[in-house]
N, C-alpha and C positions, 0 to 999 in steps of 0.2 A: 056482781058482774057489772063492768065498765061498760057505758054506753059510748058510742063512739058518735062525735058531733055530726050534725046534718051535713053541715058544709064538706066534710071529709068524704062521706057517704056520695054525696053529688059529684065530688071530685073524681072518685073512684070511677062512678058510673061514665064519667067522660071519657075514659080511657078502658073500653069494654074488656079488652085482653087482659090488663092487669087486675081488672076487678074480678076476675076468675080465680085469681090466686089467693085473694082475702080467705082468711080461714082455713087455707092448706098449711100443714107443717112444712118449714123450710127443708129443702132437699139437703141429705148430708153432704158436706163439703169438708174436705181436708185442704188447707193452704198453710203457707209457710211466711213467717217474718223473714226480714233481711237476715236474721242471725241463724235462719233455719229452724226456728222452735215450729213445730205443728200445731195449728189451732184447728179444732173441729168443730164446725158451724153447722147444727145449732147445738150441738151436745155440751161444748166448752163455754157457751153463752147464756146457758140457763140460769135462770134465778132473776134475771132482771131484763128490762127492755135493750133491743139490740138495733142499731141503725147500720144497714149493710149497703154500701154503694158498688155495684159491678159492673165491669166494662170488658169488652172482648174484641175490641179493635182499637187501632191507633188512634182515631179520631173520637171514639167514645172515651179512651183513656184520656186524653186531652181535656173533654168535657168533664169527665169525673175530677180533674185535677182543680176545676173551677170551684167544686164543693171544698176542697179542704179547707182553706181559711175561714170561711163562715160557720162550718161544722165545729170546725176546732174551737173557734170562739165561742160559740153557743153552747156546745155539750161536753167539752174536753177540758179547756182552760179553766184551772181552779183559781177561784175568786177568794179574796181574802178580805178581812176587816168584817164590816157590817155585812156585806153580800156573800159570806162564806156560806151561809145554810141554805142559799138559793140555787146551789149547782145542781146537776144532774147526775144520778147514778146510773148511767147507761154506757152499754157495750157499743163501739163506733169501730167500724173497720170499711176501708176501702179496699177493692180486690180486684186488680186487673187480672184477667183470666188470659192464659197461655194455653192455646189448644192446636191440635194439629202437629202442622212443622214448626210454628211458633214456641212450641214447649222449648225448644233448644235455646232459645233467646231468654229464658227465665233468668239464668244466672247473670247475664250481661243487665238485665233490666234490676236486679237486686244491687249489682254494685254500682249501677247508675244513679238509682234511689239514695244509697249511701253516701254519695257526693254531691247530689242537687237537692235533695229534699230536707228541711228543717230536721233536725234531730229530734224534736219533740212530736213530730208527726210519726216518725219511722214505727213506733208500736202499733199504730193504727192501720198499718198498711201490710196486706196479706198478699201472697202471690201464690195464684192456683194455676196449676199446671194438669191437664189431663182432657178428658172428653168435654164436650159443649153440648152435644145433644141432648143429653138427659136434662140438663138446666133449662135448655132452649124450650123443650116439650113442658116441664113443669112449672116452668116459671113466665112462659109466655112471652119470650124475648122475640120481639117480631123485628126489630130493627138494629143492625149491628152497630151503627154508627152514633147511637146514643147509650149514655150510662143508665142503669136501671138501679133503683133505691127501693129497698124493702125494710120495713119495722117489723120486727119481730117482738111477740109478746115473751113474758118470762118462761113460757113452756116451748118457745119455738115457733109458734104460730104466726103467720103473716097478717098483721093487722092493718098495715097500709103499704101502698106501693105507688111510684110514680117513677118518670123516666125523663131524661132530656137534660139541658144544661140547667146550672143553677139558676134560680129565682128566688127571691124574698118570701114571696108567697108560697112556694113550695116547702121551704125550710119552717115558714110558720106552721103549716099544717102538721109537718112532721112532729114539731114541738107540741102542737096541741095534742097528738096521739101519745107522745110519749108522758105528758103531764096527766 
């Protein structure tokens, strides 16, 4: 069994609501790529660690976008040469959530992503449309204007959670858990 570093435990305890989700299985969510391919989380992500970033408002989606480049560089971008064996084998998905009346905007958001998002990032963006209450209840989403991040173990259990804008210390803690 892997031990979670003390620094991560202390960080999780500083976000009491997010600490409550550690150890829970991530709730079933079906989302789509820009090409309308359905991905079922956590079922389709089992077998390796998974980093999920979720946002359910325009402001939180803007903050979620601030994570794209650093997460891509750290976990997705393939290295070559001497550093090739140091890459991560991890699932990464950024998930804007369209709920309520905003469900109708999902198609427009996909088209916008196709035009404005780096094509290398597109496979890592999933669009969720549906109800929000279940996720708010099970994942303790308290504030709609910030993104939430969850690291799932290879079985789909949440082993780390954080929220808010990108910071290097947060990314370092995510990396520590995934390693």
